C-alpha positions, 0 to 999 in steps of 0.5 A: 460209923465214923472212921475218919482221923483228925490231925491234932496239934503237937504241944510241948511239955516241961521236963526239969529245967529244959523243954522238949517237944512231945512226940507226935501221937501215933495214928492209932492214938489219933484214931482212938480219940477221933472215934470216941469223941465223934460218935459218943458223948461224954455223958454216954461214956460216963454212963457206960462206966456206971451201968453196972451200978444202976438197975433197969426199969420195967419196960411195960406191964402188957405181955410181960413174958414177951417184953424185955426190960432195957439195960440201964447202960448209963441212960436216963431211965426217967426219960419220957415214954410212949407205949407202942401197939404191942405194949413195948415202951419206947423211950424218948427225949424231947427238946425245943418248941414248934412243929414236931420232928421225929429223929430216927437213928440208924444201925448202932445208934441210940437217942444220943447219936450225933447225927440222929439224936440229942446233939442234932435235936439241940440244933433244931430246937429253936424252930421245932419240938424234936423227939430223939428216941431209942428204937426198940431194943436200944437204951431205955426202950423195951423190946418184944419178940419176934421182931418185925419192921411193922412194929418199928413203924408202930413205934413211930406211930405212937410217937407221932400220936403223942406229938399231936397227930402229925410230924416231920420225920428225919432218918439217918442211914438205915433209919431213912429206910425205916422212915420210908416204910413209915411213910408207905404205911400211911403215917401222918408224916408231913415231910420226910428227910433222910441222910445217906440211906445206904441202898448200895447193895454189897454184902447185905441180904439173907446170908448177912442176916443169917450170919448175924443171927448165928453169931448173936445166938452164940453170944458173940456180940463183938464178932457181930459188930465186926461183921457189920463194920466189915460189911459197911466198909470200915477199914480193918485197921480202924475196926481193930482200933475201935475195939480198944476204945471205951465205945466198944462195950456200948456197941456190943450191947447194941449188937442184937439190933443189927439184925433189925437194921439188916431186916429193914434194909433187905438186900440193900438195893433201892426199893422197887418203884412200885413200893416207893410210889406210895411215898407221896409226901415231899422228901429230901435225900441228903448225902455227903460227897461220896459218889456211891451214896450220891448214885444211890440217892439219885436212883431213890429220888428218881423213883419217889413221886416228890423228892429231891437230892442235895449234897452237903459239901465236905461231909461223909457218912459221919455227918456233923449235926451242925451241917445237917441242921440248916438243911433240915430246918430249911426243908421243913420250914418251906411251904408246900407250894414252894417245893 
């Protein structure tokens, strides 16, 4: 989640025949503008306002009693779909030309997320055919109970099969952990890249999942989002600010999937070496300059059979697509012998 504040220029406005300097915007206004601009596209925000006037589509015909229908929420419900093994329809957008790349978002991400969706896909499109998809329970995708990590792996398998039977994969944050599970499961992934897999422990695990489930069971989605933000270390001021932005209703709609990401992450520790040993494909672990994330990446790379770590200077967890794309392009374009 982004919570950095950008400085904006202070301009002048005309008042009658005189000119006076406009007062600098307060930190709260700056934060509101920064969070909204960086995490949600204009299309995303416009869609949220239109959501109430659009109708959802059926999420598939198989096992209708168990498969939920997606909320429109401003999404293009004419997105392309694949059908997962359990009958759930998974929505995606495809752009570009070249070898396929599957983008896997993290917590509270959908297919429009800047660092794991359409914005990143557009940077990669000159060299790859990029699939940005809504993970189950999000956006225009359906959902099927009960949740299991294996079902999300099956969703990725359906996308890869549709893409031609093999693909590169990239995971953002907890989406990286899902990518690891997919590679462990033997999916035909040629190479796996990830950005800041949050294997840093601290507040994750069964108690966190139980509290999320309690809040969501009581229809307290806002409280569930606040708990997540607190758990990942978002300062209290910015947790409050975020609630005042147009982004908040969107986050509330995605709140039920916080349990999914928490389940994928487990206790938040780096997986045991015995589990990671099954990930035999070339793997790139990218981080920004956070020391904590770099330490987690080092521990992960040490246990993976064929992995390396690279730091993207000047980047935080709120990484820019323009900074990610060159690193991903170079990694995916390398020949196997040069790794």
